C-alpha positions in Angstrom: 131.2 117.9 101.4 130.4 119.5 97.9 133.4 120.6 95.8 133.2 124.3 95.3 136.5 126.5 95.3 135.0 129.6 96.7 133.3 129.5 100.0 130.8 131.9 101.2 129.1 130.2 104.0 131.0 127.5 106.0 129.2 125.3 108.5 131.3 122.7 110.6 129.9 120.2 113.1 127.3 122.5 114.2 124.7 121.9 117.0 121.3 123.6 118.0 119.4 123.0 121.5 116.2 123.9 122.6 116.7 123.6 126.3 117.3 120.2 126.9 116.1 119.2 123.2 118.6 118.7 120.4 118.0 120.2 117.3 120.8 120.3 115.5 123.1 116.8 115.3 127.1 117.7 114.0 125.9 119.3 110.7 128.7 120.1 108.1 127.3 122.5 105.1 129.2 124.7 102.5 127.5 127.3 100.0 129.9 128.7 97.5 129.4 132.6 96.1 127.0 132.6 93.5 125.4 129.1 94.0 121.9 127.9 95.2 122.0 125.4 97.5 119.1 123.9 98.6 118.3 122.5 101.7 115.9 119.7 101.5 113.6 117.7 103.9 110.4 116.7 105.6 109.1 119.4 108.5 110.9 118.5 111.3 113.6 117.5 109.9 115.7 120.9 111.2 116.1 123.1 108.2 114.5 126.4 109.5 116.6 125.7 112.9 119.7 125.9 110.7 118.6 128.9 109.1 117.7 130.6 111.8 121.4 129.4 113.6 123.1 131.2 110.7 121.0 134.4 110.6 121.8 134.8 114.0 118.4 133.9 115.4 119.1 130.8 117.4 122.2 130.2 119.3 124.4 127.3 118.6 125.3 124.9 121.1 128.7 123.6 119.3 130.4 124.0 116.0 131.2 126.7 113.6 129.5 129.2 111.6 132.4 131.0 108.9 130.9 133.9 106.6 133.6 134.5 104.1 136.2 132.8 106.4 135.3 135.2 109.2 133.9 133.5 112.5 130.1 134.6 113.1 129.1 132.0 115.7 126.8 132.9 118.1 126.6 136.4 116.5 123.2 138.5 116.7 120.8 139.1 113.7 121.3 142.7 113.4 125.3 141.9 113.5 125.0 139.5 110.7 122.5 141.6 109.0 125.1 144.1 108.9 127.3 141.5 107.1 124.9 141.3 104.3 122.9 138.2 105.7 119.4 138.3 104.8 116.6 136.0 105.7 112.8 135.5 104.1 111.8 133.5 107.0 108.7 131.0 106.8 105.4 132.3 106.1 106.7 135.7 105.2 105.7 137.8 108.7 104.4 140.5 107.0 103.7 143.8 108.9 100.4 144.0 107.8 99.0 147.4 108.4 102.3 148.7 106.9 102.4 149.0 102.8 104.3 147.7 100.5 106.4 150.9 100.1 107.0 150.6 103.8 107.5 146.8 104.2 110.5 147.3 101.6 112.1 150.4 103.0 112.4 148.4 106.3 114.5 145.7 104.5 117.4 148.5 103.7 117.3 149.8 107.4 120.2 148.0 108.4 122.3 148.8 106.3 121.8 152.9 106.2 121.8 154.2 102.6 121.0 157.8 101.2 117.2 158.5 100.1 118.5 158.5 96.6 120.1 155.3 96.9 116.6 153.5 98.4 114.4 154.8 95.7 117.5 153.1 93.0 116.6 150.1 95.1 113.4 150.0 95.1 112.8 150.6 91.6 115.3 147.2 90.9 112.5 145.5 93.3 109.9 146.9 91.0 111.4 145.4 87.7 112.1 141.9 89.5 108.1 142.1 91.1 106.5 144.5 88.6 103.0 143.4 90.4 104.4 145.3 93.8 104.5 148.5 92.0 100.8 148.7 91.1 100.5 148.2 95.2 103.0 150.6 96.3 100.5 151.9 99.0 98.6 148.7 99.5 98.2 147.2 103.2 100.3 143.9 103.0 97.4 142.4 104.8 95.4 142.5 101.3 97.7 141.3 99.5 97.5 137.5 98.4 99.6 134.9 99.5 102.1 134.8 96.2 101.9 139.0 96.7 103.3 138.5 100.2 105.9 136.1 99.3 107.2 138.8 96.3 107.3 141.6 99.4 109.1 139.4 101.5 111.7 138.8 99.2 112.0 141.8 97.8 112.0 143.3 101.5 115.3 141.0 101.8 116.5 142.0 98.7 116.6 145.5 99.5 119.9 144.9 101.7 121.3 143.7 98.9 122.7 140.4 100.9 125.6 138.8 99.9 124.0 135.9 101.0 119.9 135.3 100.9 118.1 132.6 103.1 114.8 131.5 101.7 112.8 129.4 104.1 109.9 127.6 102.6 108.8 130.4 99.9 106.1 128.3 98.0 104.5 127.4 101.2 100.8 127.8 100.9 101.3 129.2 97.2 99.1 128.3 94.1 101.3 125.9 91.8 101.0 128.4 89.2 102.7 131.2 91.6 105.1 129.0 93.2 106.4 128.6 90.2 106.7 132.3 89.6 108.7 132.6 92.6 110.9 130.0 91.5 111.6 131.5 87.9 112.7 134.4 91.0 114.6 132.6 92.3 116.4 131.5 89.0 117.1 135.0 88.0 118.4 135.9 91.5 120.9 133.1 90.9 121.7 133.6 87.7 122.3 137.1 88.6 124.9 136.0 90.9 123.0 136.1 94.1 124.1 133.5 96.8 121.1 131.8 98.0 120.7 129.0 101.0 117.1 127.4 100.1 115.2 125.5 102.6 111.9 124.0 101.1 110.2 120.9 101.5 109.2 120.7 97.9 112.1 118.5 97.1 111.2 118.6 93.4 111.0 122.3 93.1 114.0 123.1 95.5 116.2 120.4 93.3 115.2 121.6 89.9 115.9 125.8 91.2 119.5 124.7 92.6 122.8 123.5 91.8 123.9 122.0 95.0 121.6 120.1 97.9 121.4 119.0 100.8 118.9 116.2 102.1 118.2 116.4 106.4 116.0 113.7 108.5 116.2 114.2 112.3 118.6 117.0 112.6 121.3 115.5 110.6 122.4 115.8 107.0 122.0 111.7 105.7 123.6 113.0 102.1 124.4 115.8 100.2 125.5 116.2 96.2 125.0 117.8 93.0 121.0 118.6 92.6 121.1 116.9 89.4 122.1 113.6 91.0 120.1 113.7 94.1 116.9 114.3 91.7 117.3 111.3 89.3 119.2 109.0 91.7 117.4 105.6 91.3 118.3 104.8 95.1 117.7 107.8 96.4 113.9 107.8 94.4 113.2 104.3 95.9 114.3 106.0 99.4 111.9 108.9 98.9 109.3 106.4 98.1 109.6 104.4 101.0 111.2 101.2 99.2 115.3 101.6 99.0 115.3 98.4 99.4 113.4 95.4 98.3 114.0 93.0 101.6 114.3 96.3 103.8 113.0 99.7 102.3 113.6 101.1 106.0 117.4 100.3 105.6 118.6 102.5 103.2 120.2 105.8 105.0 117.2 107.9 103.5 114.5 105.5 104.5 115.6 104.8 108.0 115.7 108.2 108.5 112.6 109.1 107.8 112.7 111.1 104.7 110.4 108.4 102.8 107.6 111.5 103.0 109.4 113.8 100.8 107.8 114.2 97.7 110.2 114.0 94.3 109.1 114.1 90.6 108.6 110.3 91.1 110.4 109.7 87.3 109.5 106.0 87.8 106.1 106.4 88.8 105.8 109.3 85.9 107.3 106.7 83.5 105.1 103.4 84.4 101.7 102.9 82.4 98.4 100.9 83.2 97.0 100.7 79.6 97.1 97.0 78.7 100.2 95.4 76.3 97.5 94.5 73.2 99.2 96.1 70.1 96.1 95.0 67.7 92.3 93.9 68.4 92.8 90.2 67.5 95.6 90.1 70.6 93.2 91.7 72.6 90.2 89.4 71.4 92.5 86.4 72.0 93.3 87.6 75.6 89.2 87.7 75.9 88.7 83.6 75.0 91.5 82.9 77.3 89.5 85.0 80.3 86.3 83.9 79.1 87.6 80.7 79.3 88.7 80.9 82.6 85.9 82.2 84.0 82.9 79.7 83.3 84.8 77.3 84.3 85.7 78.7 87.5 82.2 79.8 87.6 81.3 76.5 86.9 83.7 74.7 89.5 83.2 77.3 92.1 79.5 78.4 92.2 76.4 76.1 92.8 74.5 79.1 91.2 76.5 79.1 88.5 76.2 75.5 88.0 72.9 75.3 87.8 72.5 77.8 86.0 74.9 76.7 83.2 73.8 72.8 83.4 70.1 74.3 82.7 71.2 76.0 79.6 73.4 73.2 78.7 76.3 74.6 78.5 79.8 73.1 80.0 83.4 74.6 80.3 84.4 72.7 77.4 81.8 73.8 75.3 83.8 77.6 75.2 86.0 77.3 72.2 85.7 81.1 70.5 83.9 84.1 71.5 81.1 83.5 69.5 80.3 80.7 72.6 79.4 84.0 74.6 76.0 83.9 73.2 75.0 80.4 74.4 75.9 81.7 78.2 72.7 82.0 80.0 71.9 85.5 81.5 72.3 86.5 85.2 70.2 89.6 86.7 70.4 91.7 89.7 67.5 89.6 91.5 70.1 86.7 91.0 72.3 88.9 93.1 69.7 89.6 95.6 68.5 86.4 95.9 71.8 85.0 96.7 72.5 87.7 99.8 74.8 88.0 101.0 76.8 86.6 99.4 75.6 85.7 95.9 77.6 84.4 93.1 80.4 83.2 95.2 82.8 81.1 93.7 85.7 80.6 96.0 86.0 79.7 99.7 84.6 82.4 102.5 88.6 82.9 103.8 89.3 83.9 100.3 87.0 86.9 100.4 88.8 89.9 101.8 86.1 92.7 101.6 82.9 93.6 100.6 81.1 96.5 99.1 77.5 96.9 98.7 75.6 98.8 95.8 73.2 101.6 97.4 70.3 99.8 95.4 66.9 100.0 97.8 64.8 96.9 95.9 64.4 94.3 99.3 67.9 93.0 100.3 71.2 95.2 99.1 73.3 93.8 96.2 76.6 92.8 98.2 79.3 91.3 96.0 82.9 89.8 97.9 86.1 90.4 96.6 89.3 88.7 96.5 92.8 90.3 96.9 93.2 89.6 93.4 89.6 91.4 92.6 90.5 94.4 94.7 94.4 94.6 93.3 92.9 94.6 89.7 90.1 97.4 90.4 93.1 99.7 91.9 95.2 98.9 88.6 92.0 99.7 86.2 91.3 102.5 88.2 94.8 104.0 87.9 94.3 103.5 84.0 91.3 105.5 84.2 93.3 108.5 86.0 96.3 108.1 83.2 93.7 108.1 80.3 92.4 110.9 81.6 96.2 112.6 82.3 96.3 112.5 85.7 100.3 112.1 87.1 101.6 111.1 90.1 102.5 114.9 90.7 98.4 116.1 90.8 96.4 116.5 93.8 93.3 114.1 93.5 90.0 115.7 95.8 87.9 112.8 96.1 84.2 114.3 96.7 82.5 111.0 96.6 81.1 108.4 99.5 83.2 106.7 101.6 81.6 103.2 103.4 80.5 100.1 102.2 79.5 102.1 98.7 82.8 100.8 96.0 82.5 104.9 95.2 85.8 106.6 97.9 87.2 103.2 97.8 88.2 102.8 94.1 88.5 106.8 93.3 91.2 106.5 96.2 92.9 103.0 95.2 93.6 104.3 91.9 95.2 107.4 92.8 97.4 106.1 95.3 98.1 103.2 92.8 99.0 106.1 89.9 100.9 107.8 92.8 99.1 110.9 93.0 97.9 112.8 96.4 94.4 111.5 97.7 92.6 114.1 99.3 89.8 111.8 100.6 87.2 115.0 101.9 84.4 112.6 100.7 80.9 114.0 99.5 79.3 116.7 100.0 80.4 120.0 103.0 81.0 122.4 100.5 82.9 125.2 103.2 85.3 122.3 103.9 85.3 121.2 99.5 85.9 125.1 99.2 88.7 125.8 101.7 90.6 122.4 100.4 90.5 123.7 96.9 91.8 127.0 98.0 94.7 125.5 100.5 95.7 122.4 99.1 95.7 123.5 95.8 93.8 120.3 94.0 94.1 119.8 90.7 91.9 117.3 90.1 88.0 116.9 91.9 86.0 113.4 92.0 82.4 113.5 92.5 79.1 113.0 90.7 77.8 115.1 88.1 75.4 117.5 90.2 78.3 117.8 92.9 80.2 119.1 90.2 77.8 121.4 89.3 76.7 122.4 92.9 80.8 123.3 93.2 81.4 124.9 90.2 78.6 127.2 90.8 79.9 128.0 94.6 83.1 128.0 93.3 81.9 131.3 91.0 79.2 132.6 93.3 82.4 132.9 96.0 84.5 134.5 93.8 87.4 132.3 94.6 87.8 130.6 90.3 91.7 132.7 90.9 92.2 131.1 94.0 92.1 127.3 92.7 94.0 125.6 90.7 91.7 122.8 89.4 92.7 121.3 86.1 90.0 118.5 85.6 86.6 116.9 87.0 86.1 113.0 86.7 82.6 112.3 87.5 80.2 109.4 87.5 77.4 108.0 89.0 74.4 110.1 87.0 73.9 111.0 83.8 74.9 114.6 82.6 73.5 116.5 79.9 75.8 118.2 77.5 74.8 121.8 78.9 75.5 120.4 82.3 78.9 119.5 81.0 79.6 123.1 79.8 78.3 124.8 82.5 80.8 122.8 84.8 83.6 123.8 83.1 82.9 127.3 82.2 81.9 128.0 85.8 85.5 126.2 86.9 87.3 128.3 84.6 87.8 126.0 81.6 88.4 122.7 83.6 88.2 119.4 81.1 85.6 116.8 82.1 86.3 113.3 82.2 82.9 110.9 82.8 83.7 107.9 84.4 81.5 104.4 84.5 81.1 101.7 87.1 78.7 99.4 89.0 79.4 97.4 92.2 78.7 94.3 90.5 81.6 95.2 87.6 84.2 95.7 90.8 82.9 99.6 91.2 83.7 102.9 89.4 86.6 103.1 86.5 85.4 100.6 84.5 86.1 103.0 81.8 86.6 106.5 81.2 86.7 109.5 78.5 89.5 109.9 76.6 91.3 113.3 76.3 89.2 113.0 72.8 85.8 113.5 74.6 83.8 111.8 72.0 83.2 107.9 73.7 83.6 105.9 77.0 86.8 103.6 76.7 86.4 100.6 78.4 88.6 97.9 79.8 87.6 95.2 77.4 90.6 93.3 78.6 88.5 93.2 82.3 85.4 92.5 80.8 83.3 91.9 77.5 80.6 94.2 76.8 77.7 93.5 74.7 74.9 95.4 73.6 71.2 93.5 74.1 67.3 94.7 73.4 66.2 95.4 76.4 63.1 93.5 75.5 63.9 90.5 73.1 67.2 90.0 74.7 68.5 89.8 71.2 71.9 91.4 70.4 72.0 95.0 68.8 74.7 95.9 66.2 77.1 98.5 66.3 75.6 102.1 67.0 72.6 101.0 68.1 71.4 102.1 71.7 70.2 98.9 73.6 70.9 97.3 77.1 74.8 97.0 78.5 75.7 93.2 79.2 78.8 92.6 80.8 80.7 89.3 81.1 83.8 89.4 83.5 87.3 87.6 82.2 89.3 87.4 85.4 86.9 88.1 88.7 87.3 85.5 91.3 84.8 86.2 93.8 81.9 86.8 91.8 82.7 86.4 88.7 79.7 88.1 86.1 78.1 85.9 83.0 76.2 88.2 81.0 75.1 90.1 83.7 72.2 92.5 82.5 73.2 95.5 84.1 70.0 97.9 82.7 72.3 101.0 81.3 71.2 102.0 78.2 74.2 102.7 75.5 75.8 102.0 72.4 79.0 100.6 71.4 80.9 102.8 69.0 82.4 100.8 66.1 85.8 101.5 64.9 89.5 103.0 66.3 89.3 106.4 68.3 91.7 109.3 66.8 93.4 109.0 70.7 95.1 105.6 69.0 94.3 103.4 71.7 92.8 99.7 70.9 90.5 99.9 73.8 87.2 99.2 72.3 84.5 102.6 73.3 81.0 103.2 73.6 78.6 106.2 74.6 77.8 107.6 77.5 74.8 106.5 79.8 71.7 107.5 78.3 69.3 106.1 80.6 67.7 102.5 82.3 66.3 99.8 80.7 64.1 99.9 84.0 62.5 102.1 86.5 65.5 102.7 88.6 66.5 106.3 89.3 69.4 107.9 91.2 69.1 110.5 93.3 71.7 112.1 95.4 74.0 109.0 94.9 71.0 106.5 95.8 69.6 104.1 93.4 65.8 103.8 93.5 63.0 102.0 92.3 59.8 103.2 92.6 58.2 99.8 94.0 60.6 100.3 96.8 58.8 103.4 97.6 55.5 101.6 96.6 56.4 99.1 99.8 57.1 101.6 102.4 53.8 103.9 101.6 51.7 100.8 101.5 53.0 100.2 105.4 51.9 103.8 106.3 47.9 103.9 107.5 45.8 106.4 106.0 47.9 106.9 102.5 46.5 105.4 98.9 48.3 103.3 96.6 48.6 106.1 93.9 51.9 108.4 93.9 54.2 110.2 91.8 58.1 111.3 91.6 59.0 114.1 91.0 62.9 114.9 89.9 64.1 118.3 89.6 67.4 120.0 89.6 67.9 123.9 90.8 70.5 126.6 89.2 72.8 125.4 91.7 73.1 121.7 90.8 70.7 120.6 93.6 68.6 117.6 93.4 65.0 117.8 94.2 62.3 114.9 95.1 59.0 115.8 95.6 56.5 112.9 95.7 52.9 113.2 96.1 50.8 110.9 97.3 47.3 110.7 97.8 45.3 109.9 101.2 43.4 106.6 101.4 39.6 106.6 100.5 37.9 108.3 103.4 40.5 109.8 105.0 40.2 113.2 106.7 42.1 115.9 105.1 43.0 117.0 108.4 45.6 114.1 108.4 47.5 115.5 105.9 50.4 116.7 107.3 50.8 114.0 109.7 50.9 111.7 106.8 53.3 113.6 105.0 55.6 114.0 108.3 55.4 110.4 108.3 56.2 109.4 104.9 59.1 111.8 104.8 60.5 110.2 107.6 59.7 106.3 106.5 61.5 107.3 103.0 64.8 109.2 105.0 65.5 106.3 107.3 64.8 103.1 104.8 66.0 104.9 101.6 68.8 107.3 102.9 67.1 110.3 100.8 64.9 112.8 102.4 61.8 114.2 99.6 59.2 117.1 100.0 56.2 115.3 100.4 52.4 116.5 99.2 49.9 114.4 100.4 46.9 115.2 98.0 43.0 113.9 97.9 41.8 110.7 97.1 41.4 110.1 93.3 43.3 113.5 92.5 46.6 111.5 90.5 46.0 110.5 87.1 44.9 106.8 86.6 45.3 104.7 83.4 44.2 101.9 82.0 47.8 101.2 81.1 50.6 101.3 83.8 50.2 104.5 85.2 53.2 107.4 85.4 55.0 107.6 88.6 58.2 109.1 87.7 58.6 112.2 85.9 62.2 113.7 85.7 62.8 117.0 84.5 67.2 117.1 85.5 68.2 116.1 82.1 66.7 118.4 79.1 68.7 117.8 76.6 71.2 115.0 75.1 73.8 113.1 76.8 76.0 112.7 73.7 
């Protein structure tokens, strides 16, 4: 029991049935005069049934309800209203065709007051909800959800209730509007209004109340002062589904089904995924140990690496300093394709728990195996990426990247869940669903490709819903983006913060680094891999600040370690410490490729793969061009120009175009526009003909 001297509402051993089904089991609850008491629990816990019983809308099957010492058990809702009890119901239950003024007047009908008193009370409502006065003669059906909630609360307050029952006041509201509503609840509490607050959002309810009861399965499982419940470590662990290390469900809350209640998660908000190193020297010592381990692990576990290292005349015992990295041979994407389906495998098959594949389309796909440690490490440093971007356990992360054998969706989701944030795995495309979730679920973070980010920003702007969403950050990767593109995305989303996140399947997947909030670089996880910048033609090392090909060596990857792997991504190392203060080193955003690969709608494509497919279609010539463009809505378009074969009739152009479009779509998973031109119409050159014309990026990426 809560220790309160002056009790307004006293409930003892209350039971409620719906036919044969029992909803409440022996509820004991007290609310003191002038106090705000929260009733917290998951959906189906019985909270609304309890409020309806107090209001007289549900007849109790047992127990007693006392209001200011008088037994009101089983009284009608009209009788309870006459005694000063008012209910602000879940879902607001507006009379949509009536105006704001008419809805407010309905709230005072039960108390039969004079016209002058009615006017005075309405002015009090307008003082608390100034926005309602501006919409006084507007039908409530045309109001926003937050404004309707204000009308519902104002309607209940028109009766000047002794006891105000609030049922899920934040339901369906944007976080900022919900904050406003809870500010009003605190004002009412400070003004002496007695409130029984039902709310599924435990963090809001406990911070807005003095005392609280926690419900599950129709029972009160614990109660006490709200500030104690909010910080109690045992209760926090129970809410998070881990009440004890050995038996999480054994606690009262875990066993009662309260593990899905969303609290502030103080433990999770204090955790960090950043490395412990205080200096560059400490980081380099860690790298040396990791390099030694990787070379020995690869040499002893992989026939491919053993042969490669033997040919280079290097053994694991030769690695004594980080300078010895230069003695190691390079690994290439061709090595991975040639080793299909388990390339670079350095552990027994039974230790591989997952496979992912790149979206590359030259020959065999690049399939990479993962041990459980690899998966765990990936989730850990992806959570680090979220942490560096300022994402917290209270964020709602809408993941609009591909799921399946690709690494994108799995990586974004695992990192989000490791951080403790709410993951919304929508997947790519489906603009209508993306917009619906941005509004309805009030996502605060959007994860996507750069072109998808621009498309969504344009769509939000076109639909005029920017003021209905709560997006704070956009985290994108997979493709290059220019400075102007980043600026446009941010502006159309209302000033959201943009973070570029790199990654590749061979190196775990996305999340291998991210922009810091100072937005002048990419910090990369040097405790998981070493990064070198090499001249793509000579493979000689390049000094800091000079653009070249990124080469990576992993430090703890088990299933498929990388030793000096040529990524073909072009970037540069930025020397010196970042103004953000982290010891982690940094590189520039990816500027391009050292090979001829391009990325279209999330798929890696080599012109050579298009060449191969076109050569298999009788009637087509050997010359072609790929033209890539991006429209004003952020959509990428591919136009494939290809010649007819010598002597092929012009009348076959449509037929050949349809065949080329079909083959490209089914083999490369993208759909181009195809233009078949006459033989000899495309330019020839004594040197290598230009195949790719990419106008999507027209300004600097940094």
